[in-house]
C-alpha positions as CSV (number, residue, x, y, z in Angstrom):
1,M,-8.1,21.4,11.9
2,K,-11.5,22.4,10.5
3,G,-14.4,21.6,12.8
4,L,-12.4,19.6,15.3
5,T,-13.3,21.5,18.5
6,P,-13.5,19.6,21.8
7,K,-17.3,19.9,21.7
8,N,-17.5,18.4,18.2
9,I,-14.9,15.8,18.9
10,A,-16.9,14.5,21.9
11,A,-20.0,14.3,19.8
12,A,-18.3,12.5,16.9
13,C,-16.7,10.0,19.3
14,H,-19.9,9.5,21.3
15,G,-17.9,10.5,24.3
16,T,-18.3,12.8,27.3
17,L,-16.2,15.9,27.7
18,H,-14.6,16.0,31.2
19,S,-12.5,19.0,32.2
20,N,-12.3,22.5,33.6
21,C,-11.8,23.4,29.9
22,D,-13.0,26.8,28.8
23,F,-12.2,26.3,25.1
24,P,-15.0,24.0,23.8
25,E,-15.1,25.8,20.5
26,I,-11.3,26.1,19.8
27,E,-10.0,23.8,17.0
28,I,-7.2,21.4,17.7
29,Q,-4.1,21.7,15.5
30,S,-3.3,18.0,14.9
31,V,-4.1,14.4,16.0
32,T,-1.6,11.8,17.2
33,T,-1.5,8.4,18.8
34,D,2.3,8.6,19.4
35,S,3.3,10.3,22.7
36,R,6.7,11.1,21.0
37,K,5.0,13.2,18.3
38,V,2.9,15.5,20.4
39,E,2.6,19.0,19.1
40,K,1.2,22.1,20.8
41,D,-2.6,22.1,20.9
42,C,-2.9,18.6,19.5
43,L,-5.4,15.8,20.4
44,F,-3.8,12.7,21.8
45,I,-5.6,9.4,21.3
46,P,-4.1,6.7,23.6
47,I,-4.2,3.2,22.1
48,R,-3.8,0.0,24.2
49,G,-1.3,-2.1,22.4
50,A,0.2,-5.6,23.1
51,R,3.2,-4.1,24.8
52,V,2.4,-0.4,25.5
53,D,-0.7,1.4,26.7
54,G,-0.9,4.9,25.5
55,H,-2.9,5.9,28.6
56,D,0.3,5.6,30.6
57,F,1.6,8.7,28.7
58,I,-1.4,11.0,29.2
59,S,0.2,13.2,31.8
60,Q,3.4,13.4,29.8
61,V,1.7,14.5,26.6
62,M,-0.4,17.1,28.4
63,E,2.7,18.6,29.9
64,A,4.2,18.6,26.4
65,G,1.5,20.9,25.0
66,A,-1.5,18.7,24.0
67,M,-4.8,20.5,24.2
68,L,-7.0,17.5,24.8
69,T,-6.8,13.7,25.2
70,L,-9.2,10.8,24.8
71,S,-9.4,8.2,27.5
72,E,-11.1,4.9,28.3
73,Q,-10.4,5.3,32.0
74,P,-11.3,8.1,34.6
75,L,-8.9,11.0,34.7
76,T,-8.6,13.9,37.1
77,E,-10.7,16.9,36.2
78,N,-7.7,19.1,35.7
79,I,-6.8,17.1,32.5
80,P,-9.0,18.2,29.6
81,H,-10.2,14.9,28.2
82,I,-13.1,13.1,26.5
83,R,-14.1,9.8,28.1
84,V,-14.9,7.1,25.5
85,T,-15.6,3.4,25.6
86,S,-13.0,2.6,23.0
87,T,-10.2,4.9,21.8
88,V,-9.7,2.8,18.7
89,Q,-13.4,3.1,17.7
90,A,-13.2,6.8,18.6
91,L,-10.2,7.2,16.3
92,K,-12.3,5.8,13.4
93,D,-15.4,7.7,14.2
94,L,-13.5,11.0,14.4
95,A,-11.8,10.4,11.0
96,E,-15.2,9.7,9.4
97,Y,-16.5,12.9,10.9
98,Y,-13.5,14.9,9.8
99,L,-13.8,13.7,6.2
100,Q,-17.4,14.8,6.2
101,V,-16.5,18.2,7.5
102,L,-13.8,18.7,4.8
103,G,-16.1,17.5,2.0
104,I,-13.3,16.7,-0.4
105,P,-13.5,13.8,-2.8
106,V,-11.8,10.5,-1.8
107,V,-10.1,8.0,-4.1
108,G,-9.9,4.6,-2.5
109,I,-7.5,1.9,-3.7
110,T,-7.5,-1.8,-2.8
111,G,-6.5,-5.1,-4.4
112,S,-4.3,-8.1,-3.8
113,V,-1.2,-6.8,-5.6
114,G,-0.1,-3.3,-6.6
115,K,-2.0,-1.1,-4.2
116,T,0.9,1.1,-3.2
117,S,2.3,1.4,-6.7
118,T,-1.1,2.3,-8.0
119,K,-1.7,4.8,-5.2
120,E,1.6,6.5,-6.1
121,M,0.6,6.5,-9.8
122,I,-2.8,8.0,-9.1
123,A,-1.4,10.6,-6.8
124,A,1.2,11.6,-9.4
125,V,-1.5,12.0,-12.1
126,L,-3.9,14.0,-9.9
127,S,-1.1,16.2,-8.6
128,E,-0.7,17.6,-12.1
129,K,-3.9,19.5,-11.5
130,F,-4.9,19.2,-7.8
131,N,-3.5,19.5,-4.3
132,V,-3.4,15.8,-3.3
133,L,-2.8,14.1,0.0
134,K,-1.9,10.4,-0.3
135,T,-1.4,7.5,2.1
136,A,2.1,7.5,3.4
137,G,4.0,4.2,3.9
138,N,1.8,1.4,5.1
139,F,-0.9,3.5,6.8
140,N,-3.7,1.6,5.1
141,N,-5.4,-0.3,8.0
142,E,-8.0,0.6,10.7
143,I,-5.4,2.6,12.6
144,G,-3.3,3.9,9.7
145,L,-6.3,5.1,7.5
146,P,-7.7,7.4,10.2
147,L,-4.2,8.8,10.8
148,T,-3.8,9.5,7.1
149,V,-7.2,11.3,7.1
150,F,-6.0,13.5,10.0
151,R,-3.1,14.8,7.8
152,L,-5.7,16.5,5.6
153,R,-5.9,20.3,5.7
154,D,-8.1,22.9,4.1
155,E,-5.8,23.3,1.1
156,H,-6.1,19.7,0.0
157,Q,-8.5,19.0,-2.9
158,I,-8.4,15.2,-3.1
159,A,-7.5,12.4,-0.7
160,V,-5.9,9.3,-2.2
161,L,-6.3,6.5,0.4
162,E,-4.9,3.0,0.2
163,M,-7.1,0.4,1.9
164,G,-5.5,-2.9,3.0
165,I,-7.3,-5.8,4.6
166,S,-6.7,-9.4,5.8
167,E,-10.1,-10.5,7.0
168,F,-13.9,-10.3,6.3
169,G,-15.6,-7.1,7.6
170,E,-12.4,-5.1,7.6
171,M,-13.1,-3.4,4.2
172,S,-16.6,-2.5,5.3
173,R,-15.1,-0.7,8.3
174,L,-12.5,1.1,6.3
175,G,-15.2,2.0,3.7
176,K,-17.4,3.5,6.4
177,I,-14.5,5.9,7.3
178,A,-13.5,6.8,3.8
179,K,-16.8,6.7,1.9
180,P,-14.9,6.7,-1.5
181,D,-16.1,8.8,-4.4
182,V,-13.9,6.8,-6.7
183,M,-12.9,3.2,-5.8
184,V,-10.1,1.4,-7.6
185,I,-9.5,-2.4,-7.3
186,T,-6.3,-3.5,-8.9
187,N,-6.8,-7.3,-8.9
188,I,-7.9,-10.4,-7.0
189,G,-4.8,-12.5,-6.3
190,L,-3.5,-15.0,-3.8
191,C,-2.9,-13.2,-0.5
192,H,-4.4,-13.4,3.0
193,L,-5.7,-16.8,2.1
194,E,-5.4,-17.8,5.8
195,N,-8.5,-15.8,6.6
196,L,-10.1,-15.3,3.2
197,H,-9.6,-18.9,2.0
198,S,-9.9,-18.4,-1.8
199,R,-9.9,-15.9,-4.5
200,D,-13.7,-15.8,-4.3
201,G,-13.4,-15.0,-0.7
202,I,-10.9,-12.2,-1.5
203,L,-13.3,-10.8,-4.1
204,K,-16.1,-10.9,-1.5
205,A,-14.0,-9.2,1.1
206,K,-12.6,-6.5,-1.2
207,T,-16.1,-5.6,-2.6
208,E,-17.6,-5.0,0.8
209,V,-16.6,-1.4,0.2
210,F,-19.3,-1.1,-2.4
211,D,-21.9,-0.8,0.3
212,Q,-20.0,2.1,2.0
213,M,-19.3,4.4,-1.0
214,S,-20.8,7.7,-1.7
215,P,-24.1,7.4,-3.6
216,K,-22.6,8.6,-7.0
217,A,-19.3,6.8,-6.7
218,T,-17.4,5.6,-9.7
219,V,-15.8,2.1,-9.5
220,I,-12.7,1.5,-11.5
221,L,-11.7,-2.2,-12.1
222,N,-9.1,-4.3,-13.7
223,G,-10.8,-5.6,-16.8
224,D,-8.1,-8.3,-17.3
225,D,-8.9,-9.9,-14.0
226,D,-11.2,-12.9,-14.4
227,K,-12.9,-12.1,-11.1
228,L,-13.3,-8.4,-11.4
229,S,-14.4,-8.5,-15.0
230,T,-17.6,-10.4,-13.9
231,I,-18.9,-7.3,-12.1
232,C,-21.5,-5.7,-14.4
233,E,-22.8,-2.9,-12.1
234,V,-22.2,-1.4,-8.7
235,N,-25.1,0.3,-7.0
236,G,-26.9,0.7,-10.4
237,K,-23.8,2.1,-12.2
238,A,-21.5,0.3,-14.6
239,P,-17.9,0.1,-13.6
240,V,-15.1,1.7,-15.6
241,F,-12.6,-1.0,-16.7
242,F,-8.9,-0.6,-17.5
243,G,-6.7,-3.3,-19.0
244,R,-4.6,-4.6,-21.8
245,K,-6.6,-7.6,-22.8
246,S,-10.2,-6.9,-22.2
247,K,-12.1,-5.4,-25.1
248,K,-14.5,-3.6,-22.8
249,S,-11.7,-1.6,-21.1
250,A,-12.3,2.2,-21.4
251,V,-8.6,2.8,-20.9
252,Y,-5.8,0.6,-22.4
253,A,-2.3,0.8,-23.7
254,E,-0.6,0.3,-27.1
255,N,3.0,0.2,-28.4
256,I,4.3,-1.1,-25.1
257,E,8.1,-1.0,-25.1
258,K,10.0,-2.6,-22.2
259,L,13.1,-0.8,-21.2
260,G,14.2,-3.1,-18.4
261,L,15.1,-1.4,-15.1
262,K,14.6,2.0,-16.7
263,G,10.8,1.5,-17.0
264,T,8.3,1.1,-19.9
265,K,7.2,3.3,-22.7
266,C,3.6,3.0,-24.0
267,T,0.7,4.8,-25.7
268,L,-2.3,5.5,-23.5
269,V,-5.6,5.1,-25.4
270,M,-8.9,6.6,-24.0
271,G,-11.7,6.7,-26.5
272,R,-10.4,8.4,-29.6
273,E,-7.5,10.1,-27.7
274,K,-4.0,8.8,-27.5
275,A,-0.9,10.0,-25.7
276,E,2.6,8.6,-25.3
277,T,4.1,8.3,-21.8
278,M,7.1,6.9,-20.0
279,I,6.6,4.9,-16.8
280,P,9.9,5.4,-15.0
281,I,9.4,2.5,-12.6
282,P,10.6,-0.9,-13.8
283,G,8.1,-3.8,-14.5
284,E,5.7,-4.3,-17.3
285,H,3.0,-4.7,-14.7
286,M,3.3,-1.0,-14.0
287,V,1.4,-0.4,-17.2
288,M,-1.7,-1.7,-15.5
289,N,-1.1,0.7,-12.6
290,A,-0.7,3.6,-15.0
291,L,-4.0,2.6,-16.8
292,A,-5.8,2.7,-13.4
293,A,-4.4,6.1,-12.8
294,A,-5.4,7.3,-16.2
295,A,-9.0,6.1,-15.5
296,V,-9.0,8.1,-12.2
297,G,-7.7,11.2,-13.9
298,D,-10.4,11.0,-16.5
299,V,-13.1,10.9,-13.8
300,F,-11.7,14.2,-12.5
301,G,-11.8,15.8,-15.9
302,M,-8.1,15.7,-16.7
303,E,-6.8,15.9,-20.3
304,L,-5.0,12.8,-21.5
305,T,-1.8,14.8,-22.0
306,E,-1.9,15.9,-18.3
307,I,-2.4,12.3,-17.3
308,A,0.6,11.1,-19.4
309,G,2.7,13.8,-17.8
310,G,1.7,12.7,-14.3
311,I,2.6,9.1,-15.0
312,S,6.0,10.2,-16.3
313,H,6.6,12.0,-13.0
314,V,5.9,9.1,-10.6
315,A,8.7,8.2,-8.2
316,S,9.5,4.8,-6.8
317,V,9.0,4.0,-3.1
318,N,11.5,2.3,-0.7
319,G,10.7,-1.4,-0.8
320,R,8.6,-1.2,-3.9
321,L,10.9,-2.0,-6.9
322,N,13.2,0.8,-5.8
323,I,16.5,0.7,-7.8
324,I,19.5,1.5,-5.6
325,E,23.0,1.8,-7.2
326,T,26.1,1.3,-5.0
327,D,29.7,0.9,-5.9
328,K,29.4,-2.9,-5.8
329,Y,25.8,-3.7,-6.6
330,T,22.6,-2.7,-8.3
331,I,19.8,-3.5,-5.8
332,V,16.2,-4.0,-6.7
333,D,14.6,-3.3,-3.4
334,D,11.2,-4.9,-3.5
335,C,11.1,-6.2,0.1
336,Y,8.1,-4.4,1.4
337,N,5.8,-7.4,0.9
338,A,5.3,-10.4,-1.3
339,N,2.8,-13.0,-2.5
340,P,3.1,-15.5,-5.3
341,V,1.9,-13.2,-8.0
342,S,4.1,-10.3,-7.1
343,M,7.1,-12.6,-6.5
344,K,6.9,-14.0,-10.0
345,A,6.4,-10.6,-11.5
346,S,9.5,-9.2,-9.8
347,L,11.5,-12.3,-10.9
348,K,10.3,-11.9,-14.5
349,L,11.2,-8.2,-14.4
350,L,14.8,-9.0,-13.7
351,A,14.9,-11.9,-16.0
352,D,13.7,-9.7,-18.9
353,A,16.4,-7.0,-18.2
354,K,18.9,-8.7,-20.5
355,D,21.1,-6.1,-22.1
356,E,21.6,-3.7,-19.2
357,V,22.2,-6.3,-16.5
358,A,25.1,-8.7,-16.1
359,G,25.1,-11.0,-13.1
360,K,21.6,-11.5,-11.6
361,T,20.9,-12.7,-8.1
362,A,17.5,-13.2,-6.3
363,I,17.3,-13.2,-2.5
364,L,13.8,-14.5,-1.7
365,G,12.1,-15.3,1.6
366,D,8.8,-16.5,3.1
367,M,5.5,-15.2,1.9
368,F,3.0,-15.0,4.8
369,E,-0.8,-15.6,5.1
370,L,-1.1,-18.1,2.3
371,G,-3.2,-20.7,4.2
372,A,-3.1,-24.4,4.0
373,N,-1.5,-24.5,0.5
374,E,1.4,-22.3,1.5
375,K,4.1,-25.0,0.9
376,Q,2.9,-25.7,-2.7
377,L,2.7,-22.0,-3.5
378,H,6.3,-21.5,-2.3
379,R,7.4,-24.5,-4.4
380,E,5.8,-22.9,-7.5
381,V,7.7,-19.7,-6.9
382,G,10.9,-21.7,-6.5
383,A,10.4,-23.5,-9.7
384,F,9.7,-20.3,-11.5
385,A,12.9,-18.7,-10.0
386,A,14.8,-21.7,-11.5
387,S,13.4,-21.0,-14.9
388,C,14.6,-17.4,-14.9
389,G,18.3,-18.2,-15.5
390,F,19.8,-16.2,-12.7
391,E,23.5,-16.7,-11.7
392,Q,22.6,-17.0,-8.1
393,L,19.5,-17.9,-6.1
394,I,19.4,-17.3,-2.3
395,F,16.4,-18.5,-0.2
396,I,15.7,-17.7,3.4
397,G,13.2,-18.9,6.0
398,E,11.2,-21.9,6.9
399,L,9.1,-21.7,3.7
400,G,12.1,-20.5,1.8
401,A,13.3,-24.1,2.2
402,E,10.4,-25.2,0.0
403,M,11.4,-22.7,-2.7
404,K,15.0,-23.9,-2.6
405,T,14.0,-27.5,-2.9
406,A,11.7,-26.8,-5.9
407,A,14.4,-24.6,-7.5
408,V,17.0,-27.4,-7.4
409,E,14.5,-29.9,-8.7
410,N,13.8,-27.7,-11.6
411,G,17.4,-27.2,-12.7
412,A,18.8,-24.4,-10.4
413,G,22.6,-24.6,-10.5
414,A,25.3,-24.9,-7.9
415,N,25.0,-21.3,-6.9
416,T,21.8,-21.9,-5.1
417,Y,21.9,-21.2,-1.3
418,Y,19.6,-21.6,1.7
419,F,19.7,-19.9,5.1
420,A,17.3,-20.4,7.9
421,T,17.5,-16.7,9.0
422,V,18.2,-13.3,7.7
423,E,21.1,-12.9,10.1
424,E,22.7,-16.1,8.7
425,C,22.4,-14.8,5.2
426,I,23.8,-11.3,6.0
427,G,26.8,-13.0,7.6
428,A,27.5,-14.9,4.4
429,L,26.8,-12.3,1.7
430,D,30.3,-10.8,1.5
431,E,31.6,-14.3,0.7
432,I,28.9,-15.6,-1.8
433,L,27.6,-12.5,-3.5
434,A,29.5,-11.7,-6.7
435,P,30.6,-8.0,-7.2
436,Q,28.6,-6.0,-9.7
437,S,25.6,-8.2,-9.3
438,T,22.1,-7.0,-9.8
439,V,20.2,-8.2,-6.7
440,L,16.5,-8.6,-6.3
441,I,15.4,-8.7,-2.6
442,K,11.9,-9.8,-1.9
443,A,9.8,-11.4,0.9
444,S,6.9,-10.6,3.1
445,H,7.4,-7.6,5.3
446,G,7.6,-9.6,8.5
447,M,10.8,-11.3,7.3
448,G,12.7,-8.1,7.8
449,F,14.5,-8.1,4.5
450,T,15.2,-4.3,4.9
451,R,18.2,-5.5,6.9
452,I,19.6,-7.1,3.8
453,V,19.1,-3.9,1.8
454,D,20.9,-2.0,4.7
455,K,23.7,-4.5,4.6
456,L,24.3,-4.1,0.8
457,T,24.0,-0.3,1.0
458,K,26.4,-0.3,3.9
459,K,23.9,1.1,6.4
460,I,24.8,-1.8,8.8
């Protein structure tokens, strides 16, 4: 890894190199915090967790071929190590240093809804012209972001980094690591209200990143969002807006044709240029993600035809409106996460898929971190679900009970079910779920709804 020698690592981490090591200028080959994923000549960074302390595995990883380890505690001199005050802070400091060494542009993505889908869209567009590394899975927090950075190698030309937060100050810390050259904010919605309290609080928390960006950074914002559209300049530079409604959007779409679960066709418009594209992931809201990606592609000098081609090549991600066909069901796996906005969007997607879909079922569960108003927000989703006209509605969890009550009050029929736990629901699915149903599965990640997907795809 370019520049990551023991000597430089110690300096970047503000640590002290302790060892009989005679290789201070040899570069490590990889970085890991997982003792099970040790590779030859890697750097091991032990993290103290709630259940496991990585320091307990230092001897094991060194025997497995690690070149070097960090440590918060004294080690014998025969173990090449760097003593630091905090391995978590060292992880972040080292990632910041490594990005500076590589010197490649960084695209940051944040927002209340659609971060991952937008990240995938941006990476697909940029990959038409550049060698791109993108955030994998949910590696978007203060541990995951550095680990994503450490996957970068000399051949990569652009890093596309998702940045997720749940409290004030967190975005500033992520921004310090990434120092984005392009920063995309998808929207300001209702999530993490437990810590951020209101949409104004979310706006404040998300825009902390503006103080950490590179000096000439470009900010790309959703012009249809009532909060983001009020931002007139960032560090003396006007933002680039994308959107379907805002007249000041530099990138927008025309001729939008909804194709249900097959996706959406539209015409991209950028200045005087136009290009038709097919978004192969279902959901009309994916148009906004495509527009954000188009704006990023334009910043990097791509032709609109290249951008349209990249959008048409984007692939769905497990848990993110991923369509799975089995011999009995069509599953809309959207169970990675949920908040009121995304929950209603997914329900509307299935409700609008009229011709291609027969029986429709929604399996919905608790949405977390919604603060003091969580019960009312769940009731609103339940009422909306009732209006969608599905053949079956299934609610799970403590707050799922609020959704079920509101659904029934708003006309949901006899095929409305409630289960306290995922396990209870799984036990009843064979009996209550109609064959050939199209099944939407959605809840916050902590509800463990992947088990329902596994049940319906016969993995359990």
